[in-house]
ZATORTI-424771 format. One line per field, with one value per residue (C-alpha): residue number from 1; x, y, z; residue in three letters. Coordinates in Angstrom, 3 decimals. Each point is the difference from the previous one (the first is absolute). Example, Ala and Ser with C-alpha at 12.3 -4.5 7.8 and 13.67 -1.06 7.14 Angstrom:
<sites>
num: c(1 2)
px: c(12.300 1.370)
py: c(-4.500 3.440)
pz: c(7.800 -0.660)
residuo: c(Ala Ser)
</sites>
This chain:
<sites>
num: c(1 2 3 4 5 6 7 8 9 10 11 12 13 14 15 16 17 18 19 20 21 22 23 24 25 26 27 28 29 30 31 32 33 34 35 36 37 38 39 40 41 42 43 44 45 46 47 48 49 50 51 52 53 54 55 56 57 58 59 60 61 62 63 64 65 66 67 68 69 70 71 72 73 74 75 76 77 78 79 80 81 82 83 84 85 86 87 88 89 90 91 92 93 94 95 96 97 98 99 100 101 102 103 104 105 106 107 108 109 110 111 112 113 114 115 116 117 118 119 120 121 122 123 124 125 126 127 128 129 130 131 132 133 134 135 136 137 138 139 140 141 142 143 144 145 146 147 148 149 150 151 152 153 154 155 156 157 158 159 160 161 162 163 164 165 166 167 168 169 170 171 172 173 174 175 176 177 178 179 180 181 182 183 184 185 186 187 188 189 190 191 192 193 194 195 196 197 198 199 200 201 202 203 204 205 206 207 208 209 210 211 212 213 214 215 216 217 218 219 220 221 222 223 224 225 226 227 228 229 230 231 232 233 234 235 236 237 238 239 240 241 242 243 244 245 246 247 248 249 250 251 252 253 254 255 256 257 258 259 260 261 262 263 264 265 266 267 268 269 270 271 272 273 274 275 276 277 278 279 280 281 282 283 284 285 286 287 288 289 290 291 292)
px: c(-2.130 -3.073 -0.614 -2.695 -1.338 -3.011 -0.251 -1.643 -3.775 -0.691 -0.697 0.949 3.437 1.515 2.717 1.613 1.823 1.779 0.121 1.987 2.725 -0.672 3.135 -1.487 -1.913 -1.894 -1.038 -1.327 -1.860 -1.653 -1.168 -1.175 -1.852 -1.856 -1.114 -1.151 -2.214 -1.391 -0.474 -0.864 -3.332 1.454 0.915 2.310 3.641 0.868 2.959 0.551 2.151 1.497 1.692 3.713 2.043 -0.963 -3.398 -1.351 -3.748 -1.112 -1.831 -3.436 -1.075 -3.301 1.864 1.749 -0.987 2.246 0.193 1.900 1.062 1.969 0.765 1.568 -1.571 0.645 -1.620 -0.388 -3.087 -2.809 -1.431 2.861 -1.276 -3.108 0.300 1.842 0.981 1.223 -0.351 -2.535 -3.565 -2.570 -1.497 3.211 -0.681 -2.452 2.630 1.426 -0.212 1.088 2.714 2.313 3.551 -0.579 -2.413 2.532 2.591 -2.451 -0.534 3.710 1.070 -2.936 -1.079 -3.236 -2.119 -2.507 2.638 -0.895 -3.711 1.011 1.344 3.574 1.291 3.020 2.029 0.599 3.546 1.259 2.540 0.060 2.278 -1.549 -0.453 1.433 0.561 0.915 0.338 2.173 -1.603 0.858 -2.167 -3.063 0.614 -2.965 1.734 3.159 -1.730 -1.976 3.236 1.855 -2.711 -0.851 3.707 0.051 -1.975 1.845 2.495 -1.744 1.706 0.578 1.221 -0.622 2.410 -1.445 1.065 1.457 1.122 0.330 3.261 -1.980 -2.653 -3.413 0.022 -0.792 -2.868 -3.370 -1.378 2.356 -0.659 3.135 -1.422 -3.376 1.746 2.223 -3.153 -1.642 2.743 -1.654 -3.019 -0.459 1.103 -0.067 -1.481 -0.506 -0.793 2.236 -2.814 -3.643 -2.394 -3.594 0.043 3.783 0.567 3.219 1.541 1.243 -3.063 -0.782 3.588 -0.130 -3.332 0.284 3.458 -0.931 0.450 -2.472 0.433 0.721 -1.480 -0.328 -0.862 -3.219 -2.716 -2.745 1.464 -3.061 -1.692 2.137 1.259 -1.361 1.583 0.181 2.487 2.656 1.589 -1.029 1.290 -2.198 1.607 0.033 0.836 1.197 2.996 -2.484 -1.776 3.360 0.860 -3.380 0.717 3.361 -1.384 -2.499 2.900 1.845 -3.249 -0.319 3.628 -0.213 -3.543 0.120 -3.634 -0.747 2.433 -1.391 -3.455 0.951 2.219 -2.923 -2.123 -1.204 1.639 -2.603 -2.995 -2.795 1.916 -0.989 2.155 -0.396 -0.989 3.283 1.687 -2.293 1.126 -3.583 -1.326 2.890 -0.574 -3.712 1.128 2.330 -2.664 -2.251 2.830 1.214)
py: c(-46.536 -2.349 -2.044 -2.497 -1.731 -2.268 -0.228 -2.988 0.539 2.149 -1.082 3.325 0.463 3.302 1.469 3.282 2.098 3.301 -0.398 1.710 -2.003 -2.924 -1.796 -0.320 -3.229 0.776 3.279 -1.444 -2.888 2.510 2.092 -3.079 -1.248 3.429 -0.217 -3.676 1.133 2.831 -2.070 -3.416 -0.162 -0.003 -3.228 1.673 0.584 3.590 2.138 3.033 2.973 2.706 3.165 -0.943 -0.260 0.167 -1.458 -0.597 -0.257 -3.477 -2.282 -0.904 -3.557 -1.776 -2.393 2.748 2.973 2.976 2.214 3.210 0.889 3.270 0.811 3.104 3.239 -1.124 -2.641 -1.444 0.499 -1.730 -1.235 -2.451 -1.993 -1.795 1.260 2.944 0.848 3.642 3.247 2.065 1.493 -2.664 0.611 0.079 -3.201 -3.005 -2.530 1.679 -1.278 2.189 -1.878 2.595 -0.999 0.820 -2.976 -2.176 0.953 -1.133 -3.360 -0.422 0.452 -1.917 3.080 -0.221 2.622 0.130 2.119 2.847 -0.225 0.515 2.739 -0.070 0.341 2.319 -1.172 2.713 -1.052 0.124 2.682 0.318 1.848 2.863 -0.951 -2.340 0.606 -3.225 0.793 -1.347 1.805 3.616 1.035 0.939 3.711 -0.077 -2.357 1.917 3.297 -1.617 -1.518 3.323 2.266 -2.500 -0.179 3.604 -0.757 -3.142 -2.318 -2.782 -3.327 -1.041 -3.609 -0.473 0.624 3.613 2.714 -2.647 1.620 -2.968 -1.673 -3.152 -1.448 -0.941 -3.582 -2.809 0.532 1.674 -3.661 -0.762 -0.403 1.958 2.969 -0.140 0.027 2.921 2.112 -0.680 2.094 3.337 2.106 1.206 -1.200 1.694 -2.411 1.963 -2.129 0.275 1.865 0.927 -2.147 -1.249 -3.428 0.122 -1.048 -1.992 -1.650 3.277 0.927 -3.453 -0.447 3.453 -0.637 -3.712 0.605 2.687 3.260 2.846 0.045 3.365 -0.816 1.502 -1.886 -1.609 2.607 -2.216 -1.544 1.133 -2.864 -2.470 1.652 1.915 3.427 0.662 -2.860 1.628 3.437 0.667 2.482 0.309 -0.708 3.582 1.504 3.549 1.083 1.406 -3.394 -1.771 2.561 -0.488 -3.758 0.430 2.146 -2.893 -2.315 2.212 0.298 -3.765 -0.487 2.465 -0.967 -3.673 -0.366 1.312 -2.309 -3.053 1.009 -0.025 -3.089 -2.069 0.801 -2.960 -0.046 -1.291 2.381 -0.746 -2.756 -2.209 -1.881 1.601 -2.358 0.643 -1.556 -2.952 -3.119 -1.368 3.352 0.187 -3.586 0.914 2.973 -2.266 -2.632 2.739 0.906 -3.402)
pz: c(-41.780 -0.122 3.100 0.322 2.966 0.639 3.926 1.393 0.924 -3.025 -3.470 -1.653 -1.342 0.447 -2.175 1.090 -2.563 0.271 3.752 2.785 1.921 -2.297 1.173 3.541 0.014 3.182 -1.360 -3.298 1.871 2.314 -2.739 -1.992 3.018 0.212 -3.580 0.451 2.702 -2.089 -3.107 1.660 -1.831 -3.394 -1.890 -2.466 0.309 1.073 -1.044 2.262 -1.373 2.115 -1.303 0.435 -3.117 -3.753 -0.953 -3.469 -0.267 1.279 -2.473 1.335 0.109 0.750 2.407 1.885 2.163 -0.320 3.208 0.632 3.441 0.862 3.498 -1.595 -1.318 -3.690 -1.960 -3.521 -2.148 1.726 -3.370 -0.284 2.851 1.156 3.429 1.610 3.493 -0.481 1.737 -1.966 0.198 0.612 -3.494 -1.898 -1.974 0.585 0.652 3.031 3.623 2.956 1.983 1.441 0.652 3.688 0.182 -2.020 2.758 2.765 -1.767 -0.825 3.676 1.491 1.884 2.104 -1.866 3.091 1.733 -2.287 1.134 3.754 1.909 0.948 3.616 0.704 2.977 2.446 0.871 -3.790 -0.588 -3.890 -2.319 -2.004 -3.702 -2.625 -3.665 -1.930 -3.763 -2.695 -2.898 0.021 -3.102 1.996 1.024 2.304 2.263 0.080 0.838 2.780 1.319 -0.209 1.418 2.817 0.943 0.869 3.051 1.088 -1.743 -2.010 -0.198 -3.599 -0.511 -3.690 -2.821 -0.559 2.546 2.351 3.288 2.261 -1.298 -0.429 -2.362 0.729 1.317 -2.556 -2.487 0.462 0.606 2.924 3.694 0.563 -1.985 1.718 3.419 -1.100 -0.986 3.434 1.673 -1.492 0.690 -3.570 -3.338 -3.327 -2.396 -3.269 -3.111 -3.130 -1.778 0.399 -1.988 0.778 1.931 0.085 3.639 0.910 3.037 1.225 1.866 1.311 1.452 1.658 1.781 0.816 1.499 2.523 -1.694 -0.921 -3.889 -1.814 -3.313 -3.525 -3.097 -0.881 -0.678 1.011 3.148 1.933 -1.780 2.137 2.936 3.116 -0.648 3.736 0.234 -2.308 -0.633 -3.474 -2.620 -3.114 -3.427 -1.210 3.361 0.410 2.140 2.435 0.350 0.584 2.733 1.669 -0.003 1.471 2.771 0.761 0.202 2.396 2.139 0.174 0.803 3.012 1.224 0.970 0.602 -3.460 -1.434 1.763 -1.109 -3.654 0.399 1.216 -2.987 -2.104 -3.416 -2.419 -0.775 2.344 1.386 -2.897 -2.436 -3.376 -2.973 -1.563 2.997 0.124 -1.756 -0.678 -1.189 -2.405 -1.269 -0.626 -2.179 -1.882 -0.627 -1.517 -2.540 -0.833)
residuo: c(Met Asp Arg Thr Tyr Asn Gln Glu Gly Phe Ser Thr Lys Ile Gln Leu Asn Asn Trp Trp Asp Asp Ser Asn Thr Lys Asn Ile Glu Thr Cys Gln His Ile Phe Gln Gln Leu Leu Ala Asp Thr Lys Lys Asp Val Val Val Tyr Ser Val Phe Gly Gln Leu Asp Arg Pro Ile Lys Ser Asp Asn Thr Ile Leu Val Gln Phe Ser Gly Glu Ser Ile Phe His Asp Pro Ala Trp Phe Asp Leu Asn Phe Ile Pro Val Glu Thr Asp Tyr Ala His Asn Ile Val Met Phe Pro Tyr Ala Tyr Phe His Ile Leu Tyr Asn His Ile Asp Ile Gln Lys Leu Thr Leu Pro Arg Thr Leu Ser Ser Asn Val Asn Lys Lys Phe Cys Leu Phe Ala Val Ser Asn Gly Asn Ala Val Glu Arg Lys Glu Met Tyr Val Glu Leu Ser Lys Tyr Lys Pro Val Asp Ser Cys Gly Lys Phe Met Asn Asn Met Asn Met Asn Cys Pro Glu Ser His Asn Ser Thr Gln Tyr Phe Asp Phe Ile Ser Asp Tyr Lys Phe Met Ile Cys Phe Glu Asn Thr Ser Lys Pro Asn Tyr Val Thr Glu Lys Leu Ile Asn Ala Tyr Leu Asn Gly Thr Val Pro Ile Tyr Trp Gly Cys Pro Asn Ile Gln Asp Tyr Val Asn Met Asp Ser Ile Leu Tyr Leu Ser Pro Asn Tyr Thr Ile Glu Glu Arg Ala Lys Leu Ile Gln Lys Ile Ile Tyr Leu Asp Thr His Pro Asp Ala Tyr Gln Ser Met Tyr Glu Lys Ile Phe Phe Lys Asn Gly Gln Ile Pro Pro Glu Phe Asn Leu Glu Lys Ile Lys Glu Lys Ile Ser Thr Ile Leu)
</sites>
């Protein structure tokens, strides 16, 4: 479905095609507003394509900017578009700008990004549950294996459609206050991506950290470009069984040593405590201007 909006205060008209949840007007308007911020300097109309549904190659026009945005690990040929926000190597093509879905999620939910540059404080009187697993897509074997192996130490609560063991579903959507509050009851959260690709970083890691857990992470092979690796429990993309076992032993140690857990919990999320350029609206706009 094609959805076109022209929010007051912006001269740029944004049309969204092949979008997710496109019957939800609030979702569409929020997404549209994000792209109006990114492309506020252009005088042309903008058509933004995502990856949901069938798409024939768009026809380029001098009066329109064609943009591709994929919050998934899949995407269309970048040559079809004037500008691409897709998870690839930085030198994949000249018309690509790094705009991770994790940052889109921050903008969408009006999250204060400065929280990711400051240490967290763990309240000493909080009695948290062990670990949460919130997964609907059961195709990623890495996630299932971590869940199964970690559950041999202690039961891991699973609220998603996959491997559900709670007789309930995760509250609301991954953008909801109810879901964020639910996460905050846990010490750890398994937040593996759907796949491992360069610069493919989704809301999973952000949700886990910002809502008071220590993230157990697998996915983006260059996550160290963005994240302070001391703030997450990291499993490399091509991990061995021995590496996974070692990580689980570290989780057990943190779970049984409160001082060690608190020390890790209070680590700053972003690398060097600085917002990366890929999570900086003005830096992204500068990159866009060099392409357009």
